[in-house]
N, C-alpha and C positions, 0 to 999 in steps of 0.2 A: 906246731904243725898248722897248716892252713885250715884244716877242717875244724880244729878247735876254735879258731877265731870266728868262723862262720857260725858254729853252734852258740858261742857266746853272744854274737850279734842277734841271732834268731831268738835267743832267750830274752834279750833286752827288748826286742820288738814285741815279743809275746807279752811281757810285763806291761809295756806301754799300751798295747791293745786291750788287755784286760782292765787296766786302770781307766782308760777312756770309756770302754764299753760299759763297765759296771757303774762308773760315775754317771754316765748318761742314763742308764736304766733307773738307777736310784733317784736321780733328779726328775726323770719323766714320771715316776710314780708319786713323787712328793709335790710336784708343781701342778697348779690348776690347769686342766685341759683347755685347749683352744686359745692358748696364749703364745706369744713369740718365744718365751722361755721354754715352753713345753716342746715346741717344734725344734728348737736348738738342741734340747736334751735328746730327743728321738734321733736327730741327725748325728749327734755325738755317739750314741749307742750303735748306730749303723756303721759309723767310721771305725769304731772299735772292733766290730764283727768283721769288717773288711780286712783290717790289719791282722787279726787272728787267722782268718782264712788264707791270707797271703803267706803268713808264716808257715802254716800247715802245707800249703802247696809247694813252697820253696823247699821245705824240709823233705817232703816226699820225692821231689825231683832230684835232690842232691844226695839222697841216701842210696841211690841205685849204683 
């Protein structure tokens, strides 16, 4: 069924978002502040949050 494919794709995107977001948060906490690596880690965590939010929005829109 088409809905099952969408659910699997959303789960995959959610896993990717969590992986990127948690990786960014962990690295942001481990790296010295005010360095380029720290900025990239914070940006990665924000990208992960955006991906997770996008999955939640798509899931709510398609569940109606």
